[in-house]
C-alpha positions as CSV (number, residue, x, y, z in Angstrom):
1,X,149.5,54.7,247.7
2,X,150.3,50.7,247.0
3,X,147.4,49.4,244.8
4,X,147.6,45.7,243.8
5,X,146.3,44.3,240.6
6,X,144.4,41.9,242.7
7,X,144.0,41.1,246.5
8,X,143.2,37.8,247.3
9,X,144.1,38.1,251.0
10,X,141.5,41.1,251.6
11,X,139.2,38.5,249.7
12,X,140.1,35.7,252.0
13,X,139.7,37.9,255.6
14,X,135.9,37.9,254.5
15,X,135.4,35.0,254.0
16,X,137.8,32.9,256.2
17,X,135.4,30.7,258.3
18,X,133.4,29.7,255.7
19,X,136.2,28.3,253.6
20,X,138.0,26.8,256.5
21,X,134.7,24.9,257.6
22,X,134.4,23.2,254.0
23,X,138.0,22.4,253.7
24,X,138.0,20.9,257.3
25,X,135.3,19.0,256.5
26,X,137.3,17.5,253.4
27,X,140.0,16.7,255.6
28,X,138.2,14.9,258.6
29,X,136.6,12.8,255.9
30,X,139.8,12.0,254.3
31,X,137.8,11.7,250.9
32,X,140.2,13.6,248.9
33,X,139.1,11.9,245.3
34,X,135.3,12.4,244.0
35,X,133.9,13.3,247.4
36,X,130.4,14.4,247.6
37,X,131.6,18.2,247.5
38,X,132.5,17.4,243.9
39,X,128.6,16.9,243.0
40,X,127.3,19.5,245.4
41,X,130.0,21.8,243.5
42,X,128.6,20.9,239.9
43,X,125.0,20.8,241.0
44,X,125.2,24.4,242.0
45,X,127.6,25.7,239.3
46,X,125.1,24.3,236.9
47,X,122.2,26.2,238.6
48,X,124.2,29.3,238.9
49,X,125.1,29.5,235.0
50,X,121.5,28.0,234.3
51,X,122.7,24.9,232.7
52,X,121.5,21.5,232.9
53,X,124.6,19.8,234.2
54,X,128.1,20.5,235.0
55,X,131.1,18.3,235.3
56,X,134.0,19.1,237.5
57,X,137.7,18.7,236.1
58,X,140.9,19.8,236.9
59,X,141.3,23.4,235.1
60,X,140.0,25.7,232.8
61,X,142.6,24.1,230.0
62,X,141.3,20.6,230.4
63,X,137.7,21.9,230.4
64,X,138.7,23.2,227.1
65,X,140.6,19.9,225.9
66,X,138.3,17.1,227.4
67,X,135.0,19.3,225.4
68,X,137.0,18.6,222.5
69,X,138.0,14.9,223.2
70,X,133.9,14.7,223.7
71,X,133.3,15.5,220.0
72,X,136.2,13.3,218.9
73,X,138.2,16.5,217.2
74,X,141.5,15.5,216.1
75,X,144.1,15.4,213.5
76,X,142.7,16.7,210.1
77,X,139.6,18.7,211.7
78,X,139.5,22.6,212.1
79,X,138.4,24.6,214.9
80,X,137.8,28.5,214.9
81,X,138.4,30.7,217.3
82,X,140.3,34.0,217.7
83,X,143.9,34.7,218.7
84,X,143.5,37.5,221.2
85,X,142.8,34.9,224.3
86,X,144.8,33.4,226.7
87,X,147.1,30.4,225.1
88,X,145.2,27.6,226.4
89,X,142.2,28.5,224.2
90,X,144.5,27.3,221.2
91,X,147.4,25.1,222.8
92,X,144.4,22.8,223.5
93,X,143.0,22.4,220.1
94,X,147.1,21.9,218.7
95,X,147.5,19.2,221.6
96,X,144.8,17.1,219.8
97,X,146.2,17.7,216.4
98,X,143.5,19.9,215.0
99,X,144.4,23.2,213.4
100,X,143.1,26.5,214.7
101,X,141.8,28.7,212.3
102,X,141.7,32.4,213.7
103,X,138.9,35.3,212.9
104,X,140.0,38.9,214.1
105,X,138.4,40.7,216.9
106,X,135.7,43.0,217.2
107,X,137.9,46.5,218.5
108,X,134.8,47.7,220.8
109,X,134.4,44.5,222.5
110,X,137.9,42.2,222.5
111,X,135.8,39.4,221.8
112,X,135.3,37.3,217.8
113,X,134.0,39.8,215.5
114,X,131.2,37.1,214.2
115,X,130.7,39.2,210.9
116,X,133.8,37.2,210.2
117,X,132.9,33.7,211.4
118,X,131.1,32.5,208.1
119,X,134.1,33.4,206.0
120,X,136.4,31.1,207.9
121,X,134.4,27.8,207.9
122,X,135.6,25.1,205.5
123,X,134.7,21.7,205.1
124,X,137.2,20.5,207.6
125,X,135.7,23.0,210.3
126,X,134.0,20.8,213.1
127,X,134.1,23.6,216.0
128,X,134.0,27.2,217.0
129,X,135.6,28.5,220.3
130,X,134.2,31.8,221.1
131,X,136.0,33.4,223.7
132,X,133.9,35.7,226.7
133,X,137.0,37.7,227.2
134,X,137.5,40.0,230.1
135,X,134.0,39.4,231.4
136,X,131.9,40.3,228.4
137,X,130.2,37.7,226.4
138,X,130.8,37.1,222.5
139,X,127.9,37.9,220.1
140,X,126.6,34.2,220.9
141,X,122.9,34.6,218.8
142,X,125.3,35.6,215.7
143,X,127.9,33.1,216.2
144,X,125.3,30.3,217.1
145,X,123.2,31.1,214.2
146,X,126.3,30.6,212.0
147,X,127.2,27.1,213.7
148,X,123.8,25.7,213.7
149,X,123.8,26.4,209.5
150,X,127.2,24.9,209.4
151,X,126.6,22.0,211.9
152,X,129.3,23.1,214.1
153,X,129.9,22.6,218.1
154,X,130.1,25.4,220.0
155,X,132.4,25.5,223.1
156,X,132.1,28.8,225.1
157,X,135.4,29.3,226.6
158,X,133.8,31.1,229.6
159,X,137.1,30.5,231.7
160,X,136.8,34.7,232.9
161,X,132.9,35.0,232.5
162,X,131.2,32.9,235.0
163,X,127.9,34.9,235.8
164,X,128.2,37.0,232.5
165,X,124.3,37.5,231.2
166,X,123.0,38.7,227.8
167,X,119.2,38.2,226.8
168,X,118.6,36.4,230.1
169,X,120.9,33.7,229.3
170,X,124.2,33.1,231.2
171,X,127.8,32.5,229.3
172,X,128.5,28.7,229.6
173,X,124.7,27.6,228.7
174,X,124.3,28.6,225.3
175,X,126.7,26.9,223.5
176,X,127.1,22.7,223.2
177,X,129.6,23.4,226.0
178,X,130.3,25.9,228.4
179,X,134.1,26.1,229.7
180,X,135.2,27.6,233.2
181,X,138.3,28.2,235.1
182,X,138.7,28.1,238.7
183,X,142.3,29.2,238.7
184,X,142.7,31.7,242.1
185,X,142.7,34.8,240.3
186,X,139.4,34.2,238.6
187,X,136.0,36.1,239.8
188,X,135.6,32.5,241.1
189,X,138.8,30.8,242.1
190,X,139.6,28.1,244.0
191,X,143.1,27.5,245.9
192,X,145.0,25.8,243.2
193,X,143.7,24.7,239.7
194,X,140.0,23.7,239.2
195,X,137.6,23.9,236.2
196,X,134.3,22.9,235.3
197,X,132.2,22.0,231.9
198,X,128.6,22.6,231.6
199,X,126.0,21.6,229.1
200,X,122.4,21.2,228.4
201,X,122.8,17.4,226.4
202,X,123.3,14.4,229.0
203,X,124.8,12.5,226.5
204,X,127.6,14.8,226.1
205,X,127.5,15.3,230.1
206,X,128.1,11.5,230.2
207,X,131.2,11.2,227.9
208,X,132.5,14.0,230.1
209,X,132.4,12.2,233.1
210,X,133.6,9.0,231.4
211,X,136.6,10.7,229.5
212,X,137.4,12.8,233.2
213,X,138.3,9.0,234.6
214,X,140.2,7.6,231.8
215,X,137.2,6.6,230.3
216,X,136.7,4.0,232.8
217,X,133.0,2.5,233.9
218,X,133.1,0.4,235.8
219,X,136.5,0.3,237.5
220,X,138.9,-1.1,235.6
221,X,136.6,-1.3,232.6
222,X,138.2,1.1,230.1
223,X,135.3,2.5,227.2
224,X,137.4,5.1,226.1
225,X,140.6,6.7,225.9
226,X,140.6,9.7,228.3
227,X,142.5,11.4,230.9
228,X,143.1,12.1,234.5
229,X,140.6,15.5,234.7
230,X,139.1,15.3,237.7
231,X,138.3,18.1,240.2
232,X,139.7,17.4,243.4
233,X,137.5,17.2,246.1
234,X,139.5,20.2,248.1
235,X,139.1,22.8,245.5
236,X,135.2,21.6,244.8
237,X,134.6,22.6,248.8
238,X,136.5,25.8,248.6
239,X,134.8,26.7,244.9
240,X,131.2,25.7,246.6
241,X,132.1,27.6,249.9
242,X,133.1,31.0,247.5
243,X,130.1,30.5,245.3
244,X,127.8,32.0,247.9
245,X,129.8,35.4,247.8
246,X,130.1,35.3,243.8
247,X,127.1,37.7,243.2
248,X,128.1,40.4,245.6
249,X,131.6,40.1,244.2
250,X,130.6,40.7,241.2
251,X,128.6,43.6,241.7
252,X,131.6,45.3,243.9
253,X,133.3,45.0,240.3
254,X,130.9,46.3,238.3
255,X,130.5,49.3,240.4
256,X,134.0,49.7,240.4
257,X,134.1,50.0,236.8
258,X,131.2,52.9,236.9
259,X,133.5,54.4,239.2
260,X,136.2,54.7,237.1
261,X,133.9,55.8,234.3
262,X,133.0,59.1,236.3
263,X,136.9,59.2,237.3
264,X,138.1,59.3,234.3
265,X,135.4,61.5,232.8
266,X,136.6,63.9,235.4
267,X,140.3,63.4,234.4
268,X,139.9,64.8,231.2
269,X,142.0,61.8,229.4
270,X,138.9,61.1,227.4
271,X,138.2,64.2,225.5
272,X,142.0,64.2,224.8
273,X,141.7,60.9,223.2
274,X,144.4,59.3,225.6
275,X,142.2,56.8,227.3
276,X,139.6,54.7,225.9
277,X,137.7,53.1,228.4
278,X,136.3,49.4,227.9
279,X,132.6,48.9,226.3
280,X,130.0,47.3,227.6
281,X,127.5,45.5,225.1
282,X,126.4,42.8,227.5
283,X,123.7,43.2,230.0
284,X,125.9,41.9,232.8
285,X,129.9,42.2,232.5
286,X,131.5,40.6,235.3
287,X,134.9,42.7,234.7
288,X,137.3,39.7,235.5
289,X,139.6,42.6,234.1
290,X,139.2,46.1,233.4
291,X,141.0,47.0,230.1
292,X,141.7,50.5,228.8
293,X,143.2,51.2,225.8
294,X,146.3,54.2,226.2
295,X,148.4,56.3,224.2
296,X,152.2,55.2,225.2
297,X,151.1,52.0,226.9
298,X,154.5,50.8,228.0
299,X,155.7,54.0,229.3
300,X,152.7,53.9,231.2
301,X,152.5,50.6,232.5
302,X,156.2,51.5,234.0
303,X,155.1,54.6,235.3
304,X,152.1,53.0,237.4
305,X,154.3,50.1,238.7
306,X,156.9,52.6,239.7
307,X,154.2,54.4,241.9
308,X,153.0,50.9,243.4
309,X,150.0,50.4,241.2
310,X,149.3,47.1,240.2
311,X,148.8,46.8,235.9
312,X,149.0,44.2,233.4
313,X,148.7,43.4,229.7
314,X,146.5,41.4,228.7
315,X,148.0,39.7,226.2
316,X,151.4,40.9,224.7
317,X,151.6,38.6,221.7
318,X,148.5,37.5,219.7
319,X,148.5,33.6,219.2
320,X,148.9,33.7,215.7
321,X,152.5,35.1,216.1
322,X,153.8,33.1,219.2
323,X,156.7,31.3,218.1
324,X,155.0,27.8,218.7
325,X,152.7,28.3,216.4
326,X,154.6,29.5,213.5
327,X,153.9,26.4,211.6
328,X,150.3,27.8,211.1
329,X,151.7,30.2,208.4
330,X,150.2,33.3,210.0
331,X,152.4,36.8,209.7
332,X,151.9,40.1,211.2
333,X,149.1,42.0,209.9
334,X,146.9,39.2,209.3
335,X,145.0,39.9,212.4
336,X,145.4,43.6,212.9
337,X,142.7,44.4,215.5
338,X,144.4,41.6,218.1
339,X,147.8,43.3,216.8
340,X,146.5,46.6,218.0
341,X,144.7,45.4,220.9
342,X,147.9,43.8,222.0
343,X,149.7,47.2,221.7
344,X,147.1,49.4,223.3
345,X,145.6,47.4,226.2
346,X,146.0,47.5,230.0
347,X,144.3,46.1,232.7
348,X,143.9,48.0,236.0
349,X,142.8,46.8,239.3
350,X,138.8,46.3,239.6
351,X,138.7,43.6,242.5
352,X,135.5,43.7,244.8
353,X,137.6,45.2,247.7
354,X,139.3,48.0,245.8
355,X,138.6,51.4,247.7
356,X,137.1,54.6,246.4
357,X,140.4,56.2,247.6
358,X,142.5,53.2,245.8
359,X,140.5,53.8,242.6
360,X,141.0,57.5,242.7
361,X,145.0,57.2,243.1
362,X,144.7,55.0,239.9
363,X,143.4,57.7,237.7
364,X,145.3,60.2,239.3
365,X,148.2,58.4,238.6
366,X,147.5,58.1,234.9
367,X,146.4,61.8,235.0
368,X,149.6,62.6,236.3
369,X,151.3,60.4,233.5
370,X,149.9,62.3,230.8
371,X,150.3,65.6,232.3
372,X,154.0,65.3,232.5
373,X,153.8,63.9,228.8
374,X,151.9,67.2,227.6
375,X,154.2,69.6,229.1
376,X,157.3,67.8,228.0
């Protein structure tokens, strides 16, 4: 049985009418830039996340970038984050001329180890970017306490965690900024690139709105040097139409994660120590990815792909070891938990349309691999 890592065609089949109606309204209006759907999408996402304001932008990467621009972060400044995340988190810091400073991850959650944050703060630190990786929230209470004591801006990289919740608060509504991506593979995806920044501060929201339009207000009067970071009206319409489905998709992902737990427990792989399942510490983990740790990861990945089962490594090279960041002076062994995660982790299909038979086939294929390995 073939099992894709993600099946967007199955998702589209269920929402075709909603999305095509929303897109048709935009096409018929011919208002492709700053149409009314952008403001409607912003208001809906802000409500969903429990934030006061939301500002649509062109991508999750630009959400991170514009949030730092709004704080005037640049050369001479330091921004703390983790090396185990997608490139955009750190690439955005470097693009502004600031220096990324890394804190290793907690091996149980793959998120920033909040106990190490204080030791990374210097007189040059301006901000901290905790990443809510794979759909689970970082330890925001501890991170925000340290940031508040040291006068740091908190920019949540919530690109993989829309709808994640802990202690009654949702990702993106706890720090000074929350950054979201609507890349098509995300839990809430557009039909191309798109993003959003949430904030509870009206002055920060105003700066974001100004920056995304070249710092222009009114027309041809530029008050700041911004950029072209607008969210297209078509993408806003798609996101708004799909947002109504997000909670049921999230519950589908959570059910699939629970199903994997039962299937792996029955397989015997857990007691043999060959596979370790993700540990949930967030009240509402939204499982953008379902990531296991496993023995002989690369060989298992090849076995699964040969069997027609989609899987992926997020992320095979920690950012402190990437060639383009060699000038930061980090080397192998500096962040051992991030490096170990890069060697051991594998993402399995968890999309909401995944069937019981497909999930069972995934676990059976993994069991066959380790059964063969044990008898060899």
